[in-house]
C-alpha positions as CSV (number, residue, x, y, z in Angstrom):
1,X,123.8,98.3,225.3
2,X,125.8,96.5,222.6
3,X,122.8,95.7,220.3
4,X,120.2,98.3,221.4
5,X,120.3,102.0,222.2
6,X,120.2,103.1,225.9
7,X,116.7,104.6,226.1
8,X,114.8,101.7,224.5
9,X,116.9,99.1,226.4
10,X,116.1,100.9,229.7
11,X,112.4,101.2,229.0
12,X,112.1,97.6,227.8
13,X,114.5,95.8,230.1
14,X,114.3,97.6,233.5
15,X,110.7,96.7,234.2
16,X,111.3,93.1,233.3
17,X,114.6,92.7,235.2
18,X,114.0,94.7,238.4
19,X,111.6,92.1,240.0
20,X,114.0,89.3,239.1
21,X,117.0,91.1,240.5
22,X,115.3,92.2,243.7
23,X,114.0,88.7,244.3
24,X,117.6,87.4,244.4
25,X,118.6,90.1,246.9
26,X,120.3,92.8,244.8
27,X,119.6,96.4,245.8
28,X,117.5,98.1,243.2
29,X,119.5,101.3,243.4
30,X,122.7,99.3,242.7
31,X,121.0,97.5,239.8
32,X,119.8,100.8,238.3
33,X,123.2,102.4,238.5
34,X,125.0,99.4,237.0
35,X,122.4,99.1,234.3
36,X,122.7,102.7,233.4
37,X,126.5,102.6,233.4
38,X,126.6,99.4,231.3
39,X,124.1,100.8,228.8
40,X,126.1,104.1,228.7
41,X,129.2,102.1,227.7
42,X,127.0,100.6,225.0
43,X,126.5,104.1,223.5
44,X,130.3,104.3,223.0
45,X,130.9,100.8,221.5
46,X,130.2,99.6,218.0
47,X,128.0,98.4,216.3
48,X,125.1,100.5,217.7
49,X,127.3,103.2,219.4
50,X,125.2,106.2,218.7
51,X,127.8,108.5,220.2
52,X,130.4,107.1,217.9
53,X,128.5,108.0,214.8
54,X,128.0,111.6,216.2
55,X,131.7,111.8,217.0
56,X,132.6,110.6,213.5
57,X,130.4,113.2,211.9
58,X,131.6,116.1,214.1
59,X,135.2,115.2,213.9
60,X,135.1,114.1,210.3
61,X,137.1,110.9,211.0
62,X,136.4,107.3,210.2
63,X,134.8,104.9,212.6
64,X,138.1,102.9,212.8
65,X,140.1,106.0,213.7
66,X,137.7,107.0,216.4
67,X,137.4,103.5,217.9
68,X,141.2,103.2,217.9
69,X,141.5,106.5,219.7
70,X,138.8,105.5,222.2
71,X,140.6,102.2,223.3
72,X,142.2,103.7,226.5
73,X,138.8,105.1,227.5
74,X,137.2,101.8,227.0
75,X,139.8,100.2,229.2
76,X,139.1,102.9,231.9
77,X,135.4,102.3,231.7
78,X,135.8,98.6,232.1
79,X,138.1,99.1,235.1
80,X,135.5,101.4,236.7
81,X,132.8,98.8,236.0
82,X,134.8,96.0,237.6
83,X,135.4,98.2,240.7
84,X,131.6,98.9,240.9
85,X,130.9,95.2,240.6
86,X,133.6,94.2,243.1
87,X,132.6,96.8,245.7
88,X,128.8,97.5,245.6
89,X,129.2,99.7,248.7
90,X,130.7,102.4,246.4
91,X,127.4,102.7,244.6
92,X,125.1,102.5,247.6
93,X,126.9,104.4,250.4
94,X,125.2,107.8,249.5
95,X,121.7,106.5,249.3
96,X,122.3,104.5,252.5
97,X,123.5,107.7,254.2
98,X,120.4,109.7,253.0
99,X,117.9,106.9,253.9
100,X,115.5,107.7,256.7
101,X,115.9,105.1,259.4
102,X,112.8,104.7,261.6
103,X,113.2,103.3,265.1
């Protein structure tokens, strides 16, 4: 998400990476959530941060001012990302609960 917008990155990368990720044993739901979350962070970080440009235009502030104001939120997003990586069960518990288990 750092060098490409979310939608093209998802459309281009997801079909290529999903078979690779599932072949090494990663749950596809977990991969999809993490990929979406990471690409969403990319929308908020320079240089491609589309949401930053919109925020600068709406708030009539410079990019530097907005990025400086966003630093605590970047830290929070990175902490959440680390928690999701460290504890994959947080992401998959609801789909696991809703899964139909045949006997």
